TORFIZA-611232 format. One record per residue (C-alpha): x, y, z. Coordinates in steps of 0.02 Angstrom, whole numbers, plus 32768, in hexadecimal, padded with zeros to 4 digits. Layout:
# TORFIZA-611232
XYZ/...
This chain:
# TORFIZA-611232
76FB868FEB00/76748620EAB8/76BC8573EAD1/765584D5EABA/76248474EB53/762883B9EB65/75EB834FEBF4/763282A3EC09/76088207EC67/766B8168EC65/763C80B2EC75/76D88047EC81/77387FD0ECEE/77718029ED89/78087FBFEDB6/78AE8014ED97/794C7FAFED82/79D78031ED87/7A827FEEED5E/7ADF8093ED55/7AEB80FFEDF0/7B5C8183EE39/7BC08164EED5/7BC081E9EF5D/7C4E8263EF77/7CD6822FEFF3/7CC98264F0AB/7C0C825EF0B0/7BAC829BF146/7B52821BF1AF/7AA181E1F186/7A5F8248F219/7AB182E3F1D0/7A6182BFF128/79B582B1F177/79C9835FF1BF/79B9839EF10C/79208335F0E3/78698344F10B/784882ACF176/778D82B9F157/77A182A4F09C/7747820FF051/77B28211EFB3/7869823AEF99/788F82F4EF96/79258351EF50/798C83CAEFB7/7A17843CEF7B/7A908486EFF8/7A7D853EF024/7B378563F037/7BA9854BEFA2/7C668557EF9A/7CA885BCEF08/7D5585D1EEC0/7D80865BEE45/7D8486CBEDE4/7DFE8691ED5F/7E2286D1ECB1/7DC4868CEC19/7DA986C8EB68/7D0C86D6EB00/7CC78626EADE/7D6C85D8EB16/7D268558EB92/7D0B84D2EB0D/7DC884CAEAF9/7DE184A5EBB2/7E41853EEBEF/7E19851EECA7/7EAE8553ED13/7E7684DFED9F/7E96844AED2C/7F4E846EED4A/7F2C843EEDFF/7ECD83A1EDCF/7E2383F2EDB7/7DA98446EE2C/7D4E83A2EE4C/7DEB835FEEA1/7E0C83F9EF0C/7DD483F7EFC2/7D918497F00D/7E1884EEF072/7E0885A3F0A8/7EC685B2F0AF/7EE1857AEFFB/7F0B85FEEF79/7F1085E9EEBC/7F608659EE3B/7EEB86C5EDD2/7F19874CED54/7E7987ACED7B/7E8487C4EE37/7EDB8836EEB2/7F8987F4EEDB/7F728770EE54/7F2586F1EECA/7E7786B9EEF9/7E2E864BEF81/7D8B85F5EFAA/7CED8658EFC6/7C348631EFD8/7B8F8648EF7E/7ADC862EEFB8/7A6085BEEF61/79AD85FDEF71/79208581EF53/789185BAEEE5/77FA854FEEBA/783984B2EF10/78D08478EF75/791E842FEED8/790D84D3EE78/79668576EE99/79EA85F5EE69/7A8C863CEEA8/7AE886D8EE74/7BA086CBEE4C/7BFA8770EE5D/7CA787ABEE91/7CB2885EEECF/7D3788E2EEB2/7D9C88A9EF49/7DBC8806EEEC/7DD8884EEE3E/7DE28901EDFE/7D5D88E9ED78/7D5289A1ED4A/7E0B89A7ED24/7E088903ECC2/7D758942EC5D/7DC989E9EC3B/7E5D898EEBEC/7E1388F1EB9D/7D5D8922EB88/7CDA8899EB9E/7D618814EB88/7DAC884BEC2E/7D108828EC95/7CEF8779EC54/7D2886F9ECD2/7D178646ED0A/7D0085F9EDB6/7CC3855AEE09/7C3C853AEE8B/7C1E84A1EEF9/7B81846CEF53/7B2183CEEF79/7A82837AEF3D/7A2782FDEFAC/799C8287EF79/793E8272F01C/790481C0F03C/78518190F060/7832819EF11B/7848813AF188/78B580C9F11B/796E80E9F122/79D380DAF082/7A278037F05A/7AC4805BEFF7/7A967FE7EF6A/7A818006EEB0/79CA7FD7EEB8/79AA8071EF25/79E680ECEEA1/79628171EE7B/794F81BCEDCB/79688279EDCB/797082FBED41/79EC8388ED59/79ED842BECFA/7A6E84B3ED1C/7A758557ECBE/7ADC85B5EC8C/7B728542EC8B/7BDA84DFEC0F/7C0B8454EC85/7BF18409ED2F/7C1F8370ED95/7BAE8302EDFE/7C14829EEE7A/7CAD82BEEE0D/7C56827AED72/7C6382FAECE2/7BD18341EC81/7C0483B6EBF4/7B93842BEB90/7B1B8467EC15/7AA684EFEBDA/7AF2859BEBC0/7A5385E9EB7A/79C985A6EBEB/79768537EB69/794884B1EBEC/792F8435EB5F/799783A2EB97/79C88385EC4D/7A428303EC8A/79EF8266ECCC/7A448229ED6B/7A288191EDD8/7A5581C5EE89/7A628168EF2C/79E481AEEFA9/7A0F81F1F054/7AC18227F02F/7B0382CDEFEB/7B3D82CEEF37/7BBC8353EF0A/7B9683CFEE80/7C2B842CEE36/7BF484B2EDB9/7C658513ED45/7C2F85C8ED31/7C608628EC94/7C2A86DDEC87/7C0086FAEBD0/7BDA87AEEB9F/7B6B877DEB0C/7AFC8717EB80/7B018782EC1F/7B2A8834EBE4/7BB488A5EC22/7B6588E0ECC5/7BDB8910ED51/7C1388BEEDBD/7C0B8824ED4D/7B9587A4ED99/7B258717ED61/7A9986B3EDAB/7AA785F5EDA9/7A018597EDA4/79F984E3EDDF/79638473EDC5/796683C2EE0A/78C98359EDF7/789782A6EE16/788E8249ED70/780E81CAED37/788A813EED20/78398117EC79/77FE816EEBDA/77D18225EBEE/777C829BEB73/77998354EB98/76F283ABEB79/7728845FEB8C/77AA8452EB03/7744840BEA74/7751846CE9D0/76A6847FE97E/766484EFE8F3/75DC856FE90C/752E854EE8CB/74FB85C9E843/744A85CDE801/742F851EE848/74CB84CFE7FB/757B84ACE837/75FA8529E7F4/767784C2E791/76798408E76D/764783D7E81D/76F483BAE865/76FE83A8E921/77928381E993/77818336EA41/781D832CEAB0/78328280EAFE/78B4823BEB76/78EB8191EBB5/790281A6EC71/793080F1EC91/79D980C0ECD6/79E98032EC59/798C7FF3EBC2/796A8053EB21/78B88082EAF3/787A806CEA42/77E180CFEA0F/77778064E99D/76EC80DAE96A/76708162E999/75B38154E993/752681CEE9AE/74C58199EA48/740E81CBEA58/737D817DEAB7/73E380E2EADB/740A80C6EA22/74AB80E6E9C5/74CF8110E90F/756F8135E8AE/754381E6E876/75F18226E895/76928204E837/771B81C9E8AD/77D181F7E88B/77A18216E7D6/7831822AE75D/78A781C4E7CA/78C4810CE7E3/783980DEE85D/78B380A0E8E2/78B48120E96F/791F80F2EA05/79458148EAA8/79E08111EB06/79D9811EEBC4/79E281D5EBF3/79C78211EB40/794D829AEB0A/790F82A8EA56/788B830AE9F6/78038292E9BC/77C782C8E910/770E82B2E8EB/76A382E9E858/75EA8308E874/759B82C3E7D6/74E482D8E801/74C38372E86B/74108387E8A6/73CF8434E878/73EF84B1E905/74298428E97C/747B8469EA1B/74D483C8EA4C/74FF831BEA0D/7519828BEA88/75AB821DEA56/75E68171EA8A/76A1814EEA7A/76CA8096EA66/7777805DEA9A/77E17FCAEACC/78687FC2EB53/79087F63EB30/790B7EC7EB99/78507ED1EBB9/78207E3BEB51/779D7E54EACB/772F7EC4EB34/76F57F66EAE2/76DB7FF6EB5A/767B8099EB44/76898150EB73/75EE81BDEB62/76008275EB3D/758C8301EB06/75CE837AEA84/757A8425EA8F/757184ABEA07/75628568EA1B/74C185C4E9F8/749A85DAE940/74D78677E8E7/74AD86D3E849/751C86A2E7B9/754D8759E7A1/7595876AE852/76458737E87E/76448681E8B3/76B685EBE8CE/76CD8569E847/773B84CFE851/77B18481E7D2/78498410E7CB/78F98450E7E6/797783FFE76E/79B18391E800/79028345E806/78C88396E8A9/782683F9E8B5/784084B4E8BA/77CE854AE8B6/77BF85FEE87C/773F8689E883/76ED86BAE7E0/767D874AE7AB/7640873DE6F6/761B87D8E68E/75848836E6CF/74E8883DE660/74FD88FBE671/75B088F8E632/75D68974E5A8/7641891AE52A/768B8959E487/7629893EE3E9/764B88D2E38A/7677887BE42E/770A8803E439/7704877CE4BD/771E87D3E565/77CC87C0E5B4/77F58786E663/781687FFE6F2/788F8795E757/789E87D0E80C/79248782E87C/7911878AE939/799487ACE9BD/79DF8737EA3F/796886E7EABC/78CA870CEA56/783B8696EA2B/77CE86BFE994/7738867DE9F4/773D8724EA4E/76B787A3EA20/7738882EEA25/779F87D4E9A1/770D87A7E931/76CE885AE93A/777688A9E915/773288EAE86F/76838911E8AE/769D89C6E874/76AC8984E7C2/76138912E7B4/75F78921E6F9/76A188FAE6AE/76A088A0E608/7714881CE652/771A877AE6B3/775987A5E761/77C28711E79E/780B870AE84D/7873866BE859/78A28624E902/794A85E3E8C8/791E8545E92E/79558591E9D4/79438633EA35/79F18664E9F7/79CE8645E93F/7A21859AE94B/7AD785CBE938/7ABE8686E926/7A678674E87C/7AFD861AE833/7B008566E7F6/7A768518E861/7A0D85B4E874/7A1D85ECE7C0/79EB853FE782/794C8559E7E8/792E8601E794/793785B8E6E6/78CF8521E718/78488596E758/784C85F9E6B6/783F855DE64A/77AD851EE6B4/773A85B1E68C/76EE8553E5F7/76C684C2E66D/766E853FE6DE/760A857EE649/75D284CEE61E/75A8849BE6D0/75408536E6F5/74EB8542E64C/753685EFE62F/74E7864BE59C/754586EFE5A8/75E4872BE550/767286B3E52B/772186CDE571/77CB86EEE522/783D867EE589/78DA86CDE540/78B88783E56C/78D387BCE61F/78D7885DE681/793B882DE71D/792E8882E7C6/796D8853E872/79968897E91C/7A2B8871E98F/7A5F87BDE96C/79E087C8E8DF/7A3A8864E8A3/7AD787FCE89C/7A728778E841/7A3F87FDE7C3/7AF68821E7A1/7B0E8765E78A/7A818763E70A/7ACA87FAE6B0/7B7987AEE6A6/7B3F86FEE675/7A9E870DE60D/7ABC87A7E5A1/7A57876EE50A/79B4875DE56E/79B087FFE5D0/794E8898E598/79828904E62E/79AC88F0E6E6/799D8948E78E/7A1C8905E80C/79F58954E8B6/7A698953E94D/7ACA88BEE909/7B7D8891E92F/7C0B8874E8B4/7C3A87C5E8EE/7C518765E990/7D0C8786E995/7CEA8841E980/7C5B8842E9FF/7CC18806EA95/7D7687FBEA58/7DDE8761EA7F/7E6587BCEAE2/7E528750EB7C/7E6E86A7EB2C/7F048649EB6F/7FA3867DEB17/7FC7860DEA83/803085F8E9E7/7FFB867BE967/7FDC85F5E8E5/7F5E85A0E957/7F088647E975/7F008661E8BB/7EAD85B8E8A1/7E2985E4E923/7DFD8683E8C5/7E058629E81E/7D7F85B1E85A/7D0C8647E875/7D3286A7E7D6/7C8A8686E785/7C3486DFE816/7CA78777E819/7C3787E9E7B5/7CB48876E7BF/7D228810E749/7C9787EFE6CB/7C55889FE6AB/7C768896E5EF/7BEA8816E5E1/7B5C8892E5FC/7B9B8923E595/7B078956E529/7A808927E5A8/7A1D89B7E5FA/7A3B89B4E6B7/79F28A1EE742/7A4F8A06E7E6/7A0A8A39E88F/7A4E8A3CE940/7A1B8A85E9E7/7A998B0AEA19/7A9D8AD0EACF/7AA88A15EAAA/7B0C89C1EB35/7AEB8911EAF4/7B2D891CEA42/7B9689BBEA3A/7B718A33E9AC/7C258A18E973/7BED897CE915/7B7189D6E8A5/7BE38A6CE890/7C7189F8E85F/7C0B899AE7DE/7BD48A3FE794/7C8A8A73E781/7CC089CBE73B/7C3289D6E6BD/7C728A7EE683/7D228A37E671/7CD989AFE603/7C898A35E596/7BD88A2CE5D8/7B738AA7E640/7AF38A6CE6C0/7A6D8AD6E711/7A848AE6E7CD/7A178B1FE85D/7A588B31E90E/79C08B42E97E/79E38BC7EA04/79B68B98EAB6/79948AE2EA87/79E98A49EACE/79EF8999EA89/79358971EA7D/789589D6EA84/77E389B4EA50/77D289D7E997/788D89CBE972/786F8975E8CA/77FA89FDE88A/78428A9BE8D8/786E8B3CE87E/78868B24E7C2/78918A66E7C7/77DB8A4CE790/77F68ABAE6F7/78918A56E6C7/783789AFE6DA/779C89EFE67F/78038A2DE5EE/785D898AE5CD/77C3891EE5E7/77358982E59D/778E89F1E51F/783289A0E4EB/782D88E6E519/78BC88B6E4A5/796B8870E4BD/79DB8909E4A1/7A59890FE412/7B0F88EDE43A/7B97896DE416/7BF98957E375/7C89891CE3E3/7C6288ABE477/7CB28821E4DE/7C848783E53A/7CE8875BE5D7/7CDD86ABE61D/7D16865FE6C1/7CB585BDE6B3/7C63858BE60D/7BE98519E66A/7B8685A9E6B4/7BA08627E629/7B1A8647E5A6/7B2F8692E4FB/7B5C8745E4D0/7B3A8780E421/7B1A86CAE3F5/7BCA8696E42A/7BDB8608E4A7/7C8285D7E4F6/7C90851BE510/7D3F8507E55B/7DCE8571E59B/7E858546E583/7EA78552E63E/7E2D856DE6CC/7E9385D9E741/7E7F866BE6CA/7DEB86C3E679/7DC586A5E5C2/7D938731E54D/7D568749E49A/7D5887FBE457/7CE48812E3C3/7CE1889DE343/7C428896E2DA/7C5C893CE281/7C4D88D9E1E1/7BA68880E1FB/7BD187F0E187/7C8387D1E1C5/7CA687D7E27E/7D5787E7E2C0/7D77877FE35C/7E108783E3CE/7E1D86FFE456/7E7C86EBE4F7/7E808646E559/7DF185FBE4F4/7E058549E4B3/7D5A8523E468/7CC1858AE43C/7C29857FE3CD/7B9E85E2E37B/7AFC85DAE3DE/7A4F8620E3C7/7A4886CDE378/7A33875DE3F0/798B87B1E3C7/79AA883CE34A/7A5D8805E326/7A7A879AE28B/7B0D8723E28B/7B9E874EE217/7BC286F4E175/7C7C86EDE199/7CF28707E22B/7DA88735E23E/7DDC86D1E2D5/7E878701E319/7EB6872EE265/7E708689E21E/7DDD8691E1A6/7D438620E1B6/7C978619E166/7C028610E1DD/7B7D8593E1AA/7B0B85B4E23E/7ADE8581E2EF/7B4B84F4E330/7BEB8522E2D4/7C7984FAE34C/7D30852BE351/7DBD84DCE3B4/7E718514E3CB/7EFE8497E3B1/7F938485E425/7FF384EDE3A5/7F79857DE3B6/7F1E8566E310/7E5F8566E304/7DFB84E8E2A2/7D4284D0E282/7CF9842DE2C6/7C5083DAE2C1/7C638338E323/7C288331E3D8/7C92829AE404/7D0B8308E466/7C8A8312E4F2/7CA7825AE51A/7D5C8274E552/7D6C832CE57C/7D1E839BE601/7C8483EBE5BA/7BE3843FE5EB/7BB28428E69F/7C5583D0E6CB/7CB18475E6C3/7CD284E9E753/7D1784D3E802/7CE5844AE87C/7C368494E883/7C1B8452E7D1/7BD583C1E837/7B39842BE854/7B16842EE799/7ABA8389E7A5/7A2E8343E739/79DE82D4E7BB/79EA82B2E875/7A958294E8C1/7AD581E6E8EB/7B4F81C5E97A/7BB08123E962/7BFC80C7E9F7/7CA28068E9EA/7CA47FADE9C9/7C697F41EA59/7D187F01EA7E/7D567FB3EA9D/7CB87FFDEAE9/7CC18042EB9A/7C348089EC06/7C73813AEBE9/7C588127EB2D/7B9D8114EB47/7B9E81A4EBC3/7BF88212EB45/7B7F81E4EABA/7AEC8217EB2A/7B4782B9EB54/7B6682E6EA9E/7AB182BDEA72/7A748324EB05/7ADF83B9EAD0/7AA683B3EA1B/79F283B3EA56/7A118438EAD9/7A6984B6EA6A/7A1B8492E9BF/797B842EE9E0/79D583AFE973/79A582F9E96D/7A24826CE97A/7A2181AFE97E/7AA18149E9DF/7AD580A6E98B/7B4F8019E9AD/7B8D8012E8FA/7B87808BE867/7B2F8003E805/7A98801EE876/7A8180D4E845/79CA8108E836/79E381A5E7CF/7A5081FDE750/7A908289E7BD/7B3F82ACE7FB/7B95823AE877/7C01823EE914/7C7781AAE928/7CAC8192E9DD/7D59814DEA06/7D7380E2E96C/7E3180DCE974/7E4E8075E8D8/7E7180BCE82B/7E238023E7D8/7D80803DE835/7D8080F3E7FF/7D8B80BEE749/7DF980EDE6B8/7DD481A4E6D5/7E4781A9E76D/7ED98167E708/7EB481DFE67A/7EB6826DE6F8/7F65823FE731/7F2881FAE7D7/7F5E8159E829/7F0E812FE8D0/7F24809FE949/7F308080EA03/7FE480BBEA02/7FCE8164E9B4/7F9581D9E929/800381F2E890/7FDD828EE829/802482BFE781/7FF68366E732/7FE8839AE67D/809F83CCE675/80D98320E6AE/81078358E75E/80D682D4E7DD/80D482BAE898/809F8234E913/803D825DE9B1/804981D1EA31/7FAA819FEA8E/7FE781E3EB33/7F738202EBC9/7EFF8293EBA7/7F188297EAEA/7E7B82A8EA82/7E5182D3E9CF/7DBB830FE96B/7DB38323E8AF/7D418321E817/7D3F8297E796/7CD48282E6FA/7C328220E700/7BED8207E652/7BEB8290E5CE/7BB88321E63F/7BAC82DAE6EE/7C2C82DDE77A/7C55827DE816/7CAA82C1E8B1/7D278247E8F9/7D498259E9B4/7DD381EEEA01/7E3981ECEAA1/7ECC8192EAEC/7E61817FEB88/7DBE81C1EBCF/7E08826CEBF8/7E4C8282EB48/7DA98249EAF8/7D4082BEEB61/7DB7834EEB3F/7DA68337EA83/7CE9831EEA8C/7CD683CBEADB/7CFC8411EA2E/7C6583C3E9D8/7C108464E999/7B9884AEEA1A/7BB0856AEA24/7BE985E7E9A2/7C8F863DE9B8/7CF385A7E9F6/7D55859EE954/7D7584E5E933/7DD984C0E894/7DC98418E83A/7E4983B8E8A0/7E7E83CDE956/7EF0835EE9BE/7EF18390EA75/7F70836AEAFA/7F51835DEBB4/7F858413EBCD/7EED8450EB6C/7E8F8436EC0F/7EDD84D6EC53/7F328524EBBA/7EA08515EB42/7ED58529EA8D/7F8B8533EABD/7F7A847FEAF9/7F4F8447EA47/7FD783DBE9FB/7F9983EEE949/7F138454E8EE/7EE5847AE83D/7E6B8488E7AC/7E598409E721/7E688440E66C/7DF6840EE5DC/7E458361E5D6/7E348341E691/7EEC8363E6B1/7F2683C9E746/7F69846CE6FE/7FDA84E6E758/7FA384A5E801/7FFA84A3E8A9/805883FEE8BB/
């Protein structure tokens, strides 16, 4: 991969005044025993991780279930409270005789004593994996377990450690893959399941004593494959931290240089972290430093309020815009100015050198940068039309060939950028979006798909910045292709953006997460709760939305021997397409597995792509009878110019069936649709003059005409937009992950000072760390919502007061105080949930016309942390709009939920579990 390189040097005060430190685990070895693990000749503290680890498992777990708790050892008080005992046995539904005891694993150091790996595996004498797989498929070989080892910060020799807070040493800890771990019994949730290594935990550890690491292992088929016996490798990286401001050079996002100019508008992102134990850091500005002089030739945090804070332990992406790029420069030295809270008026500096890749020809695939809707800097690879491209005459503006990558792929890679090297002269703009992360953000759904459309809309900026003089681009005409997770993303595009797609080639893609590795192994739960979990994922269940691409040419492809995404998925979509009245082309490549070099241009795929780009680059006509099926109007585009704005209820799909046999009068029949409107005309399809809507006649005046159904089931035409002020609309709609549909960086709001506890700040750092880890998302932590520095969505932590939550809480039927949570649904049914130990709640509330806030509250620290686990991180978890958890969720998962449900269009809980 061609990643930019930064070198940093730091000039700052060296004194560290840590006020937060972790106490050692009980029954510590003596100081002499500790020194046996340390290099006594070391001149600086070193880190040592124990070689022998105690493990306990395997236990049952379902696909993406860990966020709900579902840890059977929580029934016994939690692994962190269990002492190792070779005689102890615990019940497990996976193992021989239904019990399991302690075992061991070996940690093997790699590049340094603080870095290494260990393999977690349980052989057939522990569990009959072959039999479980033969009955339950991949679901049967997913498991969870725990592992315990120790981490020691060796003191400087010959000094012995004084057990005093001032001796605490700053350490960064990164563990992958895991969703949670404990350090000396202190919880850290989120971890890093996908090896992003973006945001480690910052610890402050006493030297010379062992600190206990308890790591939860969850074997996830999508991340680790279905190899037998099921095993995974845990990587641990512990490093000494700076104790101050750190810029991470290797993770900067920079554009390529094409023909001497930056590709895009010059956006750059530099990861920074506050590694202090106490005291926020405020970044004041960034200057270019050269020959001892500085000049403001970069834009700092442009587009945001200029206040940029880092709480202790927090990592954030620092957004910079290069406004004056020297021709063919290879690096730019920068000087970051900042101030430390409690440091008086002194301004400190961090020097860093930002390097750029070697210059490329504008006609080669290259990286350009742009802004994601959340305000962060993202990137994509772009190849403009070749000067040798053979376009139709008279030539329309060339379309976009949108190519979506699979899981774990970076578009910096030559192999990705050259995926269409066999088709060098297409009359199209080849766009390979990153989707923000190696996994397409959230599998090319809300976060990742927003990145796709931001990349598309940024092509004109690229043209301007590079001085492009070639063909223009049609931003509303796409040929979509993708492989594996990108194949699934192609199905998402087909089912959600019908009016923009010329043709598509989904290769080796899966139907949906719940169909990929079924949810058989989740803890048993009330069927209504299970239904709500699936409801929350309906918009990503492409197998339910097949009607939405009828009329679009599709060529499917799949390797016949694929053991990663079984061919069943493509075969099934082909059959479902036929049942919807549409035939897709299908190739099953004999002797091929999941991936091979040239997969995107094998067999007859080039001819298909060539045809719809060079010969027939037009949006295809729709059948005389077509439908639009909607799970979530927020992420659904138009079909035939029809846009659904609201459903009647959100635990059921909505559908409009349209008969346009008479071109001037369309006949529409609706099911579970409350509000819809006329959008932009689909190319080649004129809007009707009249419609017959559920047997009611209306005249169509043009784009923007809107229709709403009354409580009595009668439709009326409306023109006012005032309804958006009080009802759920636009990006507020969907499940709990509607939170990701933000238009600015996230803000995390702490409780009022009178109620604030140390764990509130810790939890805010954890949530911020997780958002950055899993989405590269930026978040600010503030003491009061009045101090917000952006317009993005918000997380409110432990504000247990309906008045503080505003009128919206009352309008939603919620009443919250220190005693309990009172909930009334749309039917008038109500229930009170006392604030008992371990109770926590998480729910959406409106924030302005189209924004949302997530409210996270708890009766105590355990309840608050339990609810906060459900802040959206991974796809497939299935969080509805409101969840109240009881203590039993720790081991029962969803079954431990006391209440769950989706809000309707008026923010009322409808048909939920109370």
